[in-house]
C-alpha positions as CSV (number, residue, x, y, z in Angstrom):
1,X,8.4,-36.2,-7.2
2,X,6.3,-32.7,-6.2
3,X,5.2,-30.3,-9.0
4,X,4.3,-27.0,-8.0
5,X,3.2,-24.1,-10.3
6,X,4.2,-20.4,-9.7
7,X,2.1,-18.2,-7.7
8,X,2.1,-15.6,-10.4
9,X,2.0,-17.3,-14.1
10,X,0.6,-17.0,-18.0
11,X,-1.4,-14.6,-19.5
12,X,-1.2,-11.3,-18.6
13,X,-4.3,-8.9,-18.6
14,X,-2.9,-6.8,-21.8
15,X,-2.0,-9.9,-24.2
16,X,-5.2,-11.7,-22.8
17,X,-7.4,-8.9,-23.6
18,X,-5.9,-8.6,-27.4
19,X,-5.9,-12.4,-28.2
20,X,-9.5,-12.6,-26.6
21,X,-10.2,-9.4,-28.8
22,X,-8.9,-11.6,-31.7
23,X,-11.1,-14.3,-31.2
24,X,-14.1,-12.6,-30.7
25,X,-13.8,-10.9,-34.1
26,X,-13.3,-13.9,-36.1
27,X,-16.0,-14.2,-38.8
28,X,-17.2,-10.3,-38.1
29,X,-14.0,-9.1,-39.7
30,X,-11.5,-9.7,-42.0
31,X,-8.5,-8.6,-40.1
32,X,-4.7,-8.6,-40.2
33,X,-2.1,-8.3,-36.9
34,X,0.0,-5.1,-37.1
35,X,3.2,-7.6,-36.1
36,X,2.0,-10.9,-34.1
37,X,-0.8,-10.7,-31.8
38,X,1.5,-12.5,-29.7
39,X,4.3,-14.4,-28.8
40,X,3.0,-17.8,-29.0
41,X,3.4,-20.1,-32.0
42,X,0.2,-22.4,-31.4
43,X,-1.8,-19.4,-31.6
44,X,-0.7,-17.2,-34.5
45,X,-0.5,-20.6,-36.3
46,X,-4.3,-21.1,-35.5
47,X,-5.3,-17.6,-36.2
48,X,-3.6,-17.9,-39.8
49,X,-5.8,-20.9,-39.9
50,X,-8.7,-19.0,-39.5
51,X,-7.2,-16.3,-42.2
52,X,-5.5,-13.8,-40.1
53,X,-2.7,-12.7,-41.5
54,X,0.2,-11.1,-40.0
55,X,1.9,-7.8,-41.5
56,X,4.6,-5.4,-41.1
57,X,3.9,-2.2,-42.5
58,X,0.4,-0.6,-43.4
59,X,1.4,-0.6,-47.3
60,X,0.1,-4.4,-47.1
61,X,-2.9,-4.1,-45.8
62,X,-6.0,-4.6,-48.6
63,X,-9.8,-3.9,-47.1
64,X,-8.7,-5.8,-43.8
65,X,-9.1,-4.2,-40.4
66,X,-5.8,-4.0,-38.6
67,X,-5.4,-5.2,-35.2
68,X,-2.8,-3.5,-33.0
69,X,-1.0,-5.5,-30.7
70,X,-0.2,-5.1,-26.8
71,X,3.0,-4.1,-27.4
72,X,1.3,-0.6,-29.1
73,X,2.5,1.3,-32.2
74,X,4.6,4.5,-32.6
75,X,1.6,7.8,-33.3
76,X,3.4,7.6,-37.2
77,X,1.1,4.4,-37.1
78,X,-2.4,5.7,-36.5
79,X,-1.7,8.9,-38.3
80,X,-0.7,6.5,-41.6
81,X,-3.7,4.6,-40.7
82,X,-6.0,7.4,-40.2
83,X,-4.8,9.0,-43.4
84,X,-5.3,6.0,-45.4
85,X,-8.7,5.3,-44.2
86,X,-8.1,2.0,-42.5
87,X,-10.2,0.6,-39.9
88,X,-8.4,-0.6,-36.9
89,X,-9.1,-2.4,-33.7
90,X,-6.5,-0.6,-30.6
91,X,-5.6,-3.6,-28.5
92,X,-2.5,-1.7,-27.0
93,X,-1.7,-2.7,-23.2
94,X,-3.0,-0.3,-20.7
95,X,0.1,-0.1,-19.2
96,X,1.8,0.7,-22.5
97,X,-0.5,3.4,-23.0
98,X,0.2,4.6,-19.9
99,X,4.3,4.8,-20.6
100,X,2.9,6.9,-23.9
101,X,1.1,9.1,-22.0
102,X,3.7,9.6,-19.8
103,X,6.5,10.1,-22.4
104,X,4.6,12.6,-24.4
105,X,3.9,14.5,-21.3
106,X,7.5,14.8,-20.3
107,X,8.9,15.0,-23.6
108,X,6.1,18.3,-23.9
109,X,7.8,19.3,-20.8
110,X,11.2,20.0,-22.5
111,X,12.6,16.9,-20.7
112,X,14.7,14.6,-22.4
113,X,13.5,11.1,-22.6
114,X,15.1,7.8,-20.9
115,X,13.6,4.6,-21.8
116,X,15.1,1.4,-20.4
117,X,14.8,-1.7,-22.2
118,X,15.3,-3.6,-25.3
119,X,15.9,-0.8,-28.4
120,X,14.6,-3.4,-30.8
121,X,11.5,-4.4,-29.0
122,X,8.2,-3.0,-31.0
123,X,6.8,-1.8,-27.1
124,X,10.4,0.6,-26.8
125,X,9.8,1.5,-30.7
126,X,6.4,2.7,-29.6
127,X,7.3,4.8,-27.0
128,X,10.5,6.2,-28.6
129,X,7.9,7.4,-31.6
130,X,5.5,9.4,-28.3
131,X,8.9,11.4,-28.1
132,X,9.8,12.2,-31.4
133,X,11.9,9.4,-31.9
134,X,14.8,11.0,-29.4
135,X,14.9,9.3,-26.6
136,X,18.1,7.9,-25.2
137,X,17.6,4.1,-24.9
138,X,19.5,1.8,-22.5
139,X,19.4,-1.8,-21.6
140,X,22.1,-2.7,-19.1
141,X,24.3,-1.2,-16.4
142,X,26.9,-1.2,-18.5
143,X,24.8,1.2,-20.9
144,X,23.7,3.6,-18.3
145,X,27.5,4.1,-17.3
146,X,28.5,5.2,-20.9
147,X,25.3,7.5,-21.7
148,X,26.2,11.1,-21.9
149,X,23.8,12.9,-19.6
150,X,24.3,16.6,-19.4
151,X,24.0,18.5,-16.2
152,X,22.2,21.4,-17.3
153,X,19.4,19.3,-19.3
154,X,16.4,17.6,-17.4
155,X,15.5,14.3,-18.2
156,X,12.7,11.5,-17.0
157,X,13.0,7.7,-17.3
158,X,10.5,5.2,-17.9
159,X,10.8,1.5,-18.6
160,X,9.5,-1.4,-20.4
161,X,6.7,-3.1,-19.1
162,X,8.6,-6.1,-19.2
163,X,11.7,-5.3,-17.7
164,X,13.6,-7.2,-14.8
165,X,13.1,-5.1,-11.7
166,X,16.4,-6.0,-10.3
167,X,18.2,-4.6,-13.3
168,X,16.1,-1.7,-13.4
169,X,16.7,-0.5,-9.7
170,X,20.0,-1.5,-10.3
171,X,20.2,1.1,-13.3
172,X,18.5,4.0,-11.5
173,X,20.1,4.1,-8.6
174,X,23.1,4.3,-10.5
175,X,22.1,7.5,-12.2
176,X,20.8,9.0,-9.0
177,X,23.9,8.7,-7.6
178,X,25.1,11.0,-10.3
179,X,22.8,13.5,-8.9
180,X,21.4,14.2,-12.5
181,X,18.0,16.0,-12.5
182,X,16.2,13.1,-12.8
183,X,12.6,12.0,-12.5
184,X,11.8,8.1,-12.5
185,X,8.9,6.6,-13.5
186,X,8.7,3.0,-12.5
187,X,6.2,1.6,-15.4
188,X,7.0,-2.0,-15.1
189,X,3.9,-3.9,-15.1
190,X,3.0,-5.0,-11.8
191,X,1.8,-8.7,-13.3
192,X,5.3,-8.8,-15.0
193,X,6.7,-8.1,-11.3
194,X,5.0,-10.3,-9.4
195,X,5.2,-13.5,-12.2
196,X,8.8,-12.3,-11.6
197,X,9.2,-12.2,-8.1
198,X,7.0,-15.7,-7.8
199,X,9.5,-17.0,-10.2
200,X,12.7,-16.2,-8.8
201,X,11.4,-17.4,-5.2
202,X,9.7,-20.6,-6.3
203,X,13.6,-21.8,-8.6
204,X,15.2,-21.1,-5.4
205,X,13.3,-24.3,-3.6
206,X,12.9,-26.8,-6.4
207,X,15.0,-29.5,-8.1
208,X,14.3,-28.8,-11.3
209,X,12.3,-25.6,-13.1
210,X,10.6,-25.6,-16.3
211,X,10.0,-22.2,-17.8
212,X,7.0,-22.3,-20.3
213,X,7.2,-19.7,-23.1
214,X,8.3,-18.7,-26.8
215,X,12.0,-18.4,-27.2
216,X,11.0,-14.8,-29.0
217,X,8.8,-13.5,-26.1
218,X,11.0,-11.1,-23.9
219,X,9.4,-11.5,-20.5
220,X,9.6,-15.5,-21.1
221,X,13.1,-15.0,-21.8
222,X,13.5,-12.9,-18.3
223,X,11.7,-15.8,-16.5
224,X,14.3,-18.3,-17.8
225,X,17.8,-16.0,-17.0
226,X,15.9,-15.3,-13.2
227,X,15.1,-19.0,-12.9
228,X,18.6,-20.0,-14.1
229,X,20.5,-18.0,-11.2
230,X,18.4,-20.2,-8.6
231,X,17.9,-23.4,-10.3
232,X,20.7,-25.1,-12.6
233,X,18.3,-27.4,-14.0
234,X,16.5,-24.9,-15.8
235,X,14.4,-25.7,-18.9
236,X,12.8,-23.2,-21.5
237,X,10.2,-24.7,-23.7
238,X,6.9,-23.7,-25.4
239,X,5.1,-26.5,-24.0
240,X,5.5,-29.7,-22.0
241,X,5.9,-32.3,-24.7
242,X,9.4,-30.7,-25.5
243,X,10.5,-32.7,-22.0
244,X,11.3,-36.2,-21.7
245,X,8.9,-36.7,-18.9
246,X,10.5,-39.7,-17.9
247,X,13.6,-37.9,-17.2
248,X,12.5,-35.4,-14.6
249,X,11.5,-38.5,-12.4
250,X,15.1,-38.2,-10.6
251,X,13.9,-34.7,-9.2
252,X,12.1,-34.5,-6.0
253,X,10.6,-31.0,-6.5
254,X,10.1,-29.4,-9.5
255,X,8.7,-26.0,-10.5
256,X,6.6,-24.6,-13.4
257,X,6.4,-20.7,-14.1
258,X,4.9,-19.3,-17.8
259,X,5.4,-16.0,-19.4
260,X,3.1,-13.5,-20.4
261,X,2.2,-14.8,-24.0
262,X,1.7,-18.5,-22.6
263,X,-2.3,-19.6,-22.9
264,X,-3.8,-20.9,-20.0
265,X,-4.4,-24.3,-21.5
266,X,-0.4,-25.0,-22.1
267,X,0.1,-24.3,-18.3
268,X,-3.2,-26.5,-17.7
269,X,-1.6,-29.4,-19.7
270,X,1.6,-29.0,-18.3
271,X,0.7,-29.3,-14.6
272,X,-1.8,-32.1,-15.6
273,X,0.8,-34.4,-17.6
274,X,3.2,-33.9,-14.7
275,X,1.3,-34.8,-11.7
276,X,0.3,-38.1,-13.6
277,X,3.9,-38.5,-13.0
278,X,3.4,-38.7,-9.2
279,X,0.3,-39.8,-7.1
280,X,0.3,-36.7,-4.9
281,X,-2.7,-34.3,-6.5
282,X,-2.5,-30.8,-7.3
283,X,-5.5,-28.1,-6.6
284,X,-7.1,-27.6,-9.9
285,X,-5.6,-24.6,-11.8
286,X,-8.5,-23.0,-12.6
287,X,-9.3,-22.8,-8.9
288,X,-6.1,-21.1,-8.1
289,X,-6.7,-18.5,-10.6
290,X,-9.9,-17.4,-9.1
291,X,-8.5,-17.6,-5.7
292,X,-5.5,-15.7,-6.7
293,X,-7.6,-12.6,-8.3
294,X,-10.0,-10.6,-6.3
295,X,-13.3,-9.3,-7.8
296,X,-13.7,-5.8,-7.3
297,X,-17.0,-3.7,-7.1
298,X,-17.4,0.1,-7.5
299,X,-18.1,1.7,-3.9
300,X,-16.2,-1.0,-2.1
301,X,-13.4,-0.3,0.5
302,X,-10.0,-2.4,-0.4
303,X,-7.0,-2.7,1.0
304,X,-3.9,-2.7,-1.8
305,X,0.0,-2.4,-2.2
306,X,1.6,0.6,-3.4
307,X,3.3,-0.3,-6.3
308,X,5.0,3.3,-7.9
309,X,4.4,6.7,-6.6
310,X,5.1,9.6,-8.9
311,X,4.2,13.6,-8.4
312,X,0.8,12.9,-10.1
313,X,-0.2,9.6,-9.2
314,X,-0.1,6.7,-7.1
315,X,0.1,2.9,-8.7
316,X,-1.8,-0.1,-6.5
317,X,-1.8,-3.7,-6.6
318,X,-5.0,-4.9,-5.7
319,X,-4.4,-8.3,-6.1
320,X,-7.1,-8.4,-9.1
321,X,-6.3,-8.7,-12.5
322,X,-6.1,-4.6,-13.1
323,X,-3.9,-2.3,-11.0
324,X,-5.4,0.8,-9.4
325,X,-4.4,4.3,-10.2
326,X,-4.7,7.3,-7.5
327,X,-4.2,10.8,-8.9
328,X,-2.6,13.1,-6.6
329,X,-6.1,15.1,-6.3
330,X,-7.7,11.8,-4.2
331,X,-4.9,11.6,-2.1
332,X,-4.8,15.2,-0.7
333,X,-6.5,18.6,-0.9
334,X,-3.0,20.1,-0.2
335,X,-0.9,21.6,-3.3
336,X,2.4,21.9,-0.8
337,X,2.5,18.2,0.1
338,X,4.7,15.9,-2.3
339,X,2.8,12.9,-2.5
340,X,6.1,11.1,-3.1
341,X,6.7,11.6,0.7
342,X,3.2,9.8,1.8
343,X,3.6,6.7,0.3
344,X,6.7,4.7,-1.2
345,X,6.4,1.4,-2.8
346,X,5.4,-1.9,-0.5
347,X,3.2,0.4,1.6
348,X,-0.5,-0.6,2.1
349,X,-2.8,1.7,1.4
350,X,-6.9,1.6,2.3
351,X,-9.0,2.9,-1.0
352,X,-12.5,3.6,-2.3
353,X,-13.3,1.9,-5.4
354,X,-14.6,4.8,-7.8
355,X,-14.7,3.1,-10.9
356,X,-13.8,-0.6,-12.2
357,X,-12.1,0.7,-15.7
358,X,-10.9,4.3,-17.0
359,X,-11.2,3.2,-20.4
360,X,-7.5,2.2,-20.3
361,X,-7.8,-1.0,-18.4
362,X,-6.9,0.9,-14.7
363,X,-8.9,0.7,-11.7
364,X,-10.1,4.3,-10.8
365,X,-9.3,4.8,-6.7
366,X,-9.4,7.6,-3.8
367,X,-7.9,7.3,-0.9
368,X,-9.3,10.8,0.2
369,X,-12.4,9.2,0.5
370,X,-11.1,7.0,2.9
371,X,-9.8,9.6,5.2
372,X,-12.4,12.3,4.5
373,X,-14.6,9.4,6.2
374,X,-12.5,8.6,9.0
375,X,-11.4,12.6,9.7
376,X,-15.3,13.7,9.4
377,X,-15.4,11.3,12.8
378,X,-12.7,12.6,14.4
379,X,-14.2,16.5,13.5
380,X,-17.8,15.0,15.0
381,X,-15.8,13.6,18.1
382,X,-14.1,17.1,18.3
383,X,-17.4,18.9,18.6
384,X,-19.0,16.9,21.3
385,X,-15.8,17.0,23.5
386,X,-14.8,20.6,22.5
387,X,-11.5,19.6,21.6
388,X,-9.2,22.0,20.1
389,X,-8.0,20.9,16.8
390,X,-5.0,22.0,14.4
391,X,-5.8,23.0,10.7
392,X,-4.1,25.1,7.8
393,X,-5.5,27.9,5.8
394,X,-5.8,26.6,2.4
395,X,-7.7,29.9,0.8
396,X,-9.5,32.8,1.3
397,X,-13.1,32.8,0.2
398,X,-16.2,35.1,0.1
399,X,-17.0,35.2,3.9
400,X,-14.3,33.7,5.5
401,X,-11.6,31.3,5.1
402,X,-11.0,27.5,4.1
403,X,-8.6,25.7,6.4
404,X,-7.8,22.2,6.0
405,X,-8.3,20.5,9.2
406,X,-7.7,16.8,9.9
407,X,-7.7,16.2,6.1
408,X,-11.0,17.7,5.5
409,X,-11.9,21.0,4.0
410,X,-13.6,23.4,6.9
411,X,-15.2,26.5,6.1
412,X,-13.8,29.2,8.9
413,X,-16.6,32.1,9.0
414,X,-14.8,35.9,9.0
415,X,-16.5,36.3,12.4
416,X,-14.5,33.6,13.7
417,X,-11.4,33.7,11.9
418,X,-9.7,36.0,14.4
419,X,-10.4,37.6,18.0
420,X,-12.4,40.9,16.4
421,X,-13.5,41.3,12.9
422,X,-11.0,42.2,10.0
423,X,-11.5,42.8,6.7
424,X,-7.9,41.6,5.6
425,X,-8.0,38.1,6.2
426,X,-5.1,37.4,3.9
427,X,-2.0,37.3,6.1
428,X,-3.8,34.0,7.5
429,X,-3.3,32.3,4.7
430,X,-1.1,29.5,4.4
431,X,-0.3,29.8,8.5
432,X,-1.2,26.9,10.7
433,X,-3.6,27.6,13.5
434,X,-5.6,26.2,16.5
435,X,-9.4,25.5,15.5
436,X,-12.7,24.9,17.4
437,X,-15.2,23.1,15.9
438,X,-18.4,25.6,16.5
439,X,-21.0,23.6,14.4
440,X,-21.8,19.7,13.0
441,X,-24.3,18.3,11.4
442,X,-23.7,15.1,10.1
443,X,-26.8,14.3,7.9
444,X,-25.8,17.4,6.4
445,X,-22.1,16.4,6.5
446,X,-22.1,20.2,7.2
447,X,-18.5,21.5,9.5
448,X,-17.7,25.1,10.8
449,X,-14.9,26.3,12.3
450,X,-13.7,28.8,14.7
451,X,-10.8,30.6,16.5
452,X,-12.5,33.7,17.9
453,X,-12.5,32.3,21.1
454,X,-9.1,31.0,21.1
455,X,-7.8,34.5,19.5
456,X,-9.0,36.1,22.1
457,X,-7.6,33.7,25.2
458,X,-4.1,33.6,23.0
459,X,-4.3,37.4,23.6
460,X,-5.4,37.8,26.7
461,X,-2.3,34.8,27.8
462,X,0.0,37.2,25.9
463,X,-1.1,40.3,28.1
464,X,-0.8,38.5,31.3
465,X,2.6,37.1,30.0
466,X,3.7,40.4,29.0
467,X,2.6,41.9,32.2
468,X,4.8,39.7,34.2
469,X,8.0,40.5,32.4
470,X,7.4,44.3,32.7
471,X,10.1,46.5,34.4
472,X,11.0,49.6,35.0
473,X,13.5,50.8,33.1
474,X,13.1,48.3,30.7
475,X,13.6,49.5,26.8
476,X,10.9,47.7,24.8
477,X,9.9,48.0,21.1
478,X,6.3,48.8,20.2
479,X,4.1,49.9,17.2
480,X,2.4,53.2,17.5
481,X,-1.7,52.4,17.2
482,X,-2.9,55.8,17.7
483,X,-1.4,59.5,17.7
484,X,-3.7,62.0,20.1
485,X,-3.1,65.5,21.3
486,X,-1.1,64.6,24.7
487,X,1.0,62.1,22.7
488,X,1.0,58.4,21.2
489,X,-0.5,55.2,22.2
490,X,1.9,52.5,21.7
491,X,1.1,48.7,21.4
492,X,3.4,46.2,23.6
493,X,1.7,43.3,21.9
494,X,-1.7,43.2,23.3
495,X,-1.2,46.3,25.9
496,X,-1.7,49.6,24.9
497,X,0.2,52.4,26.7
498,X,1.6,56.1,25.8
499,X,5.3,57.1,27.1
500,X,5.5,59.6,29.5
501,X,7.7,62.9,29.1
């Protein structure tokens, strides 16, 4: 018998933070939790022994501090706590807080919100509260098909963090085929996605699969359903003692996975007891976790995998306990570019770590800084070789223009913008033009671009081309540039002439 542990299993970032937070405050505060802090009876029973009770509404609070669990709560709960002057600690999962923010912002734009998930789950109840309890909630493809969507309305879709990715994709594809006005925000937690993916892959390779988790846990139940599709002999248990281990000896390969509410100790215990049934040695579980999760530091450059791309930001899996966020402004300076056309889910992306925690548990990243450094080196090479580079005029500023050249904002003096000094440079805004790098100071990171010589050369080439094509008797259109006593000078496109009568 060989035992295999899924690459991603057990506590997620949000749940771990909430549980650790409660235990850290034991003895410091009298606490109650707003609903079970975690779907794990062992932990909730242990907290009860430490006089940490569970409440269903804030009217039950006496003089305790209320702990808000990772699932989050609707705004009405925060308002009630503040009105009553009740102290509280908010351990809402950062991924759930992100959904609250997205749902609220989209709702305030006048959009109808569609939430994909279980309408009775506390996470969904909380999200719905941020839309004035007006969201349309669907949990499967059939409900998506029966959804009444008005063609003149705009909709935004968010999804429960622990929702099954395959079902989510199926439902979204159905809605998008109907050509409704729908913006989709993939808010499934990356840890959930990784956990489901590794469980799916492992369950296809083993003879027996064990899912460790609480039967009331949404994500654990989904893991069981995923594994059951691939492996008929899948067991859903809270701990390893619920299984007669001797009955498992008949299986050659056994897989283990665990839900987000399953403590590390329960997983380690399962691995230990099961590996005792065989002579093979499995690697230490703690060591495996250390190897699977990167430690990040501000200022370093790392490569991650794009989880999702919205109009405003890119979510990136960095292989650490927390995901990274690249805001639109840290992707490109060009306001006309839709970042959804630059990256898609699954793409590799090189990023600069700006900050380890943005206050919501996300790592703050910049893709622009990586690009800027590479572009700076490209501009230096163009300066040294006197090469022509292409750029787009972004803005008109005092004394000249700002052009985006190789992803970097570069100043173009007014005297260098055209072949001769022109006071009004506004016609150039938005144009893509050729430039030379005329000044480059690496130490000061100072770059100037110009196109005066290029513009003069372009005009000379146009003149030569025009002269080659001029033939007697040809009718041509031109622009009257100057009127004199003997006639008018006409610009034929770089060549001035005057008509003979």
